[in-house]
N, C-alpha and C positions, 0 to 999 in steps of 0.2 A: 503494500498500499502507499509504505512513504515512497519507495522509487516513483512509482504513478505520479505522485504528487513532485518530486523533484524534478522528472523527467518534465510535466506540464511547464511549470518552473524555466526551467532553461528551454524551454521555446519559447518562454515569452519572452525572455531576457534577447534569446538570440535573433528574433522579430523586431527587437528594436524599441520595448513599450519594458526599458530598465525601472521607472517607480512602481510600476504597478508588481511586475519580477521580486521586485524588493520586498516590499509590500508583503506579499504571498510567501515571502518564507516565514512572518510569522507564525502557519498555519505551521508549519513541519519542527518548529525550535523543541517543542517538547519531544515529540519523536525521535531528532536528533542526538538529545541529550538522552533520553534513553538507550539508542545506540552507543554514546560514545561509554557510558555509563557500564553498559555488559559486555562491553570489547577489555580484555586484558591490559595490565597497565603499559606494555610498551608498545600495542595496539593502541589504547587510547591517547597516548601519547603522540603517538602519528599521525594520529586522526587529529588532533587539535592543533599541533603544528603547520603539517603540511597538506589538511583540507578549511580547517574552519578557519585558523587565522588567514590563509589568504583571500578568504570568501569575505569576510568581516573588512579587510585591507579593499578587496574588490567594491562594495558596498560604501565605504567612506570615502569613494574616490568617484562611485557611481557608475564604475565599469562594466556594464550590462553583462559584455561579450565576456570580458573574463570571467566575469559569477558566471557566466552559463557552463563556461569549459569547465570552470573549478569543479561544479554541480554533477557536471558527466563524468570528467576525467577524476576527478579523488573523491568526491561526498559517495556518488552512488556506488564505486566499487570498492565504499569503507562500510555501509552499512546492508542489513540483512533483508530480504525482499520482504 
């Protein structure tokens, strides 16, 4: 379910609607937190440093394409279906 939501968000971002994509992320924050908590410590640290931190930076700079790439290639690969 979370991967479907993330895929939808990435699609919105790739279409150039950065503001909407960023606002949609709030819908999955709880699930991302649950995913991080369920990971082994090393995996969780990698997830936070190499997926979530860059995603936050992309949101801060309003770089929708980079955020979509991070969601697609970093976050979705690390969360369970």
